[in-house]
N, C-alpha and C positions, 0 to 999 in steps of 0.2 A: 923355331924355326916355323912359318908357314908355308903347306905347301897346295899349291892348285892341284885339282882331282883330276886326275889322269896325266898331273907334269908331274915332267921333272923339276925342283926349286934348287936351287942357290944362283952364285953368280957367275955360275962354267953357262948358264943356260940364257943369259943377257946376253944377244945376237949384237950388241953391237957397245961400246963406250959411251955414246953417245946417249945408248939406251938406259945407260947405268947411270948418266947425269941428269937426264932427264928424271928418273928417280928418282934422285937424291935431293932435285929442286923439288916433286911435289913431296915428298917428306917434311922440306926445312919448310912445305906452305902448310901443312895439316893446319887444320886449326884445334890444340889437343894440347896435350901438355907433356911434359921431358921425361923421359924415360932414361934407363941405364945402356950400355952398348948395345948390350945383348942383346935387349927386347928392339933398338934402332936396326938388328940383322935382320929381327925377325920379320920387324914391317916391310922391310925391301921387297923382303923373299914375296909380304904377303901382296906387294903395289905388282911383282910382274908379273900377277895371276889372274886380275884381270877382277870381277866383281863377283866371283863366287868359290870362298875359300875356305879351305878344312885345316882349322887350326893345329898346329902342334900342343894341345890343351897342358901334356907332359910339362915342356921348355916353360908354361906360362904361369905352372903351377910354381917349377920349381927355383924362378926367378921372383917371385910378386910375396915368398912364404918367408916370414922372416925366422930368423935363428933362435932357439930356445938363449935368453944370456942373462945369465942370472943377478948383471946388474943393471935391467932393469924393472920397473916397481908397477904398482896393480896399475890399471888404466891404459897404458903404451902399447897393447895391445888390439887396441880397440874396446868398446864401450859403444853397445849398440841397443836402438830401443823397436818394441815393437809395439803401432798402435792398433789394439784389436784385440777380440776377446767379449763377447756377450752373453745374454743368460746361454741362447740356443747351441752357440761355438765357445769351447773352449780348449778343444785341440790343438787347431790349429798357428794360437799366438804362443802355443807353449813349445810346437814342433820347431816355427821361427827361433822365439826363441831360446831352446834349447843346443837344438841345433848352431849358433852362435859359441856360444861356449865350447862342447865338442870342437867344432873347427883349431879354436885359441881365440876367442877375444876371452875379455877379461872380466869383462862386466855385461851384465843382457838384464833389460829391463821392460817390461812389461805395460800397456797401458791402457787399462783397458773397466769395464762399466762393474760397479758394486755384484750385482750377480752374476758375476763372471769369475774374482779376484779370488774368493776362498777357496774355490774350485784350481786354480792357476794353482796357484802356492804350494797345495795339496801334492800336486807332482812332483816340485822339488824344490825346498829351502835355496836351490842357488840361483834361482831366480828373484828381484830387486819389482814386485806389484805393484801398481800407484790401480788403486779405483776409482778412480778420479772422474770417466765416462758417464753418462749419464741418457736415459734411452725414454721416447713419450710416454710411456706405459706410466714410470715412476713419477711425470713433472706433466700428467691429465686434468689436474687443476689451476694448475697454474697460467699466470693471463701471461701474453704479451712483452709485457717488461720485465716480466719476473724469468723472463724462459731465457732473455736479454742479459740478463743478471748471472743469470748460475752457466751460461754463456762463456760472459767474464770471468768467471771465477775458473773456470775450465781452463780458460785458455792463461789466463795470472798463475793455474798450479804448473802446467804445462812448461812455463816459461824460465820456473823457477831451477830444472832441469834440463833446458833447448843447447848451452854451451857446454854442457858436458858430454852430449854426444857425435861421436866419429858418424854413425849414422843412423837412417828413419826404417821403418819396415813394416809401409803402411797398409792393410788389407787383409792380415789372416783371419779369419773369425768375427770381422768389423758388423758383420750384419748390411741390413738395408734401413735402418731405420733412420726418418728423416734428419730430425735433429738430432742423435750421432751424426750421423754424415754432414751433418752443416758443421758441428765444432771443429772436428776431423779435419775440411775445410778449410778452416781455420789456422787449425797447429801447423795444415803444411803449407801454404803462404806464411806463416812465422817462419820455419826450416827452412824456405826459401828464401826470404827475404835473411834470412842467417847465413845464408851457404851450406849451411847442413845438405849431404848426401839426400837421397829418397829412392827406398825403391819401392813398388808399387804392385800392389798382389793381391788376387784373392775380390775380396768386395772393394777395395778400394779404387780396382781398375773399373767398377761397377761407376763409381765416383764419380772418374776420373776422365769417363767416357759421355760421361753428362756436364762434366765441368773443367774439358781440354784446357780451359787457360791456367790451371792449377800446374798442370808440367808444363807449358805451350814455352817452346826455347828455352829450357834449361839442362842444363847439360848436364849436370851433377843427376838428374833425377834419369832410373833405370821402369820402365814397365815390364811386364812376364807374364803376359796370357796365355791363355789354353787353346786349344782350337776354337772353339766357342767365345773368349773373350774376343782373339783375336778378329774374327768374323763380326762384329759388332760396333771393334775401333775402326774396322777399314770401310762398314758399310758408314758412322758417323762422319771420321774423317776422310774418305777420300770419294766419299758418296757413291762405288756403288758396291755389288761382291766383290766377296774373296774368289781371285783368278788363279783357279791354280796352276793352272800352267806356264804365270809369271812371276810362283814365289818371292822371289830375288829381285825383281823386280817393283815388286808391289810390295816387298819390308820398306826397300829402301826410298821409294816413294812416302811409303809410311811416317818413316822417321822425318825425313827430312821439311815433310809438314806439320809436324809438330816441333818442329825451331829446332832437331837434329836430337832430338833425345833416344837413347838408349832404348831399343827393343829387344828383349830377347822372346821368340818363339816358341815357344816350346811344342816339338814331335817327337817323328823319331829320329828324326837328325834335331838337334836345338839348332834355332837361327838364329844367327848376330846382328842388327846390324847400329850407327850411331848416324845413317843418311852420308858415308860415306863408300862405304861396302861393305858388303855381306859377309859373314864367317862363318861358320857351321860346326859346331861337335857333332860327332857322330859314333864316338865311345861308346861296344855295347852295353847296354846297364843289364837288363832285367825284364824277362818276360812279366809280374805278376808289378799290378798298374792298382796296388790299392793306395785307396786314399789317405791326403797327407806328403807326399815327396814333394806339393811345390811347396808346399809350404821348409819344408830342407831346403831345396832351393832359394829360399828367396833370405832367410837366415843365412844361405853361407856367401852368396851371390853380399850381401852386406858385409861382412866381413872385408871379404880378397876385396872389393871394393877399397874398402879404406887400405889396407895393403898397398895397392897395387899404385895409390895415392902419398900413399909413405915413400916406394919404391923412387917415384918420382919427385918425393925431398929430396932426398939422395941422392939420383940422379946428376940434383943444380947443381952439386959440390964437383963434380966434373968438369975434366977439359973439355969430352967430346962429349955430346947431349944430340938425344934428336928429337920430333915432338911425334908423338900419337896420344892415344883417350888412354887410358887405366879403367874408367867405366868399360868399355871392350875390355879388359883383359878383365874383371873382374866378373863377368857373362862368364868369360871363358871357362878362367878357372874354378866357379859355382855347377855352371854343368858339370863338366868336365869328373869333378870329384862328386857328387850327386850320385853321377852314373856308375861310378868305380863301387863306390860304397853298398849303390844297390844292385851291381852283379856277386860282391864278395858276399851282403846278407844272402840272396838268394844261391848260392852256392851252400851255403850252412845250411837256410830253411827250409830251400823249395819251396810249395804252395803254398806254407804256415809262415812265407816271410812279411812283417808289417813294418809300416814306417817305423817306428821304433829299432828294429830289429837294425834299420839301415841308420838309423840316427849311432846305433852303438859300433857299427864299422864308417862313419866316419872321421876319426884319427885318425885310424889303421890306414885308411887307403892312406892321406896326407901324407902319412909319413913312408908309407912306402914308394911316395912319389918324391917329394922333396924331406932328407933326415934334419933332422935337428939339431944334428949337432952342425 
């Protein structure tokens, strides 16, 4: 269920049957995707609360996390690709990709530069690493026509894998090299044409802020900005500085202006909006703010986004279905799980907690909420 701040949720709180009928009409009118009756009940409670709502993330986690099934084969629990990793940054793409595996995805790929590939491979043999991206320093002596050929080759190499992926994570450790970003822009455009969900984080947000058309109107895109990245987005899209007195309204406006793209604004409470409403996840995490936790979040959201869409597909076979946005559910689940894992890691490691410690507690945290059996 979802609970409004300071209010008792549930159908008993509805003032009249007319209100209930109006809310049911709103649910049928939502521009989203079908989900199970359980989520339908949660959506009604959401709509009874107005624009700012606290999500009962544990309920969402239990609903969308698939049970472990011996009849399933490799790949059915998710195939995730991370686009990122350059000479300077190798940890971020690893954190995102390995987190996806630790949560329960079956396969996790990393597309990076050659200079990052060997390092990332050394972190874990579980990851499938593709050293296909190029940075400007490697092709400084190449003319414009040669650069176009290299760009086409990179896109062709990625195209060989595109149809296998259930979600892309763009940005962790990507860097800001102009040629690399140009190639990633083309990859994002191709993924959008193929209706592959895209989670954008880190340097991917730098790219998107300067080329908002890459995600504008694409409802399978998720942006996960931190405080500074959010400020830049607001300034670019809305044309003014962040207004801390109108946090929820501003986030709604930002999402709507980008075409109802889902935005997960990281903060003391994570705020999530698809332009229809704002929901928050305020589960206490950890006072330890070591770098890399955002990369865990992006990898987690990618997996949960796919699982939420699978839950939707299953619900289409049921007699009673409603309409909501599984992308939002994926964000709620990813945010909550990271916070719970961070709290558990801090309980054991205290001030010495590192991102790798949090990753090691992802499975335990998810299992405590949504048992495999």
